C-alpha positions, 0 to 999 in steps of 0.5 A, spaced: 896 554 150 892 561 150 886 561 146 880 566 146 877 561 151 871 566 154 870 569 147 863 566 146 861 569 153 859 576 152 856 581 158 850 580 155 851 572 156 853 573 163 847 578 165 842 573 161 846 567 165 845 571 172 837 572 170 836 565 169 839 563 175 835 568 179 829 566 176 827 559 179 829 562 186 825 568 186 832 572 187 833 579 185 836 580 178 839 587 178 846 590 178 849 592 184 851 600 184 858 598 186 860 592 182 856 592 176 860 597 172 867 595 174 866 588 173 862 589 165 868 594 164 873 588 166 870 582 162 869 587 156 876 589 156 879 581 157 874 576 154 876 576 147 883 576 149 887 570 148 889 567 155 891 560 158 885 557 161 887 558 168 887 566 166 880 565 164 878 561 170 882 567 174 878 572 170 871 569 173 874 569 180 876 576 179 869 578 176 865 574 182 869 577 187 867 584 184 860 582 185 856 585 179 849 582 181 845 582 187 844 575 187 848 569 185 855 572 183 859 566 184 854 561 181 854 566 175 861 566 174 862 558 176 856 556 170 860 560 165 867 556 166 863 550 167 860 551 160 867 552 157 869 546 160 864 542 157 867 544 150 873 540 152 874 533 149 875 530 156 874 523 159 868 523 163 873 523 169 877 529 167 871 533 165 869 532 173 876 533 176 876 540 171 870 542 172 870 541 180 877 544 181 875 550 176 869 552 180 872 552 187 877 557 184 872 561 181 868 561 187 874 563 191 874 556 195 880 553 192 886 551 197 893 552 194 893 544 193 887 545 189 890 550 185 896 546 184 892 540 182 888 545 176 895 547 174 898 540 173 892 537 170 891 542 165 899 541 163 897 534 162 891 535 159 895 540 154 901 535 153 896 530 151 891 533 147 892 540 146 885 542 149 881 544 143 875 547 145 869 546 141 863 551 140 859 551 146 851 550 145 
């Protein structure tokens, strides 16, 4: 099912998420010279677009790989996809499974089996409930 899943997550939200992740660890929160601008342009060109949840997850993975920040790129985009998953009307078990699989995909560590499991789980959830998102808090 296609929706504008990432609409609440403007680039300013992405930057703030990274800042909040860096602060407790005393890590440098700064854009990279190579990755920041291409990532910002990619995000801003697509985040309002209607896409599948799989496409939204893959966009977060692509942005992580472009490394827009000096630190915590993976954590930043995993946090975004987890906030998105938190808006879904899922049982606790389903939420854990979707959150874990989506996080592995965004982090770039998902196996092919995990990627297939994610797609199959989303298909089942869409058929059962339509996966209607709530507004993120």
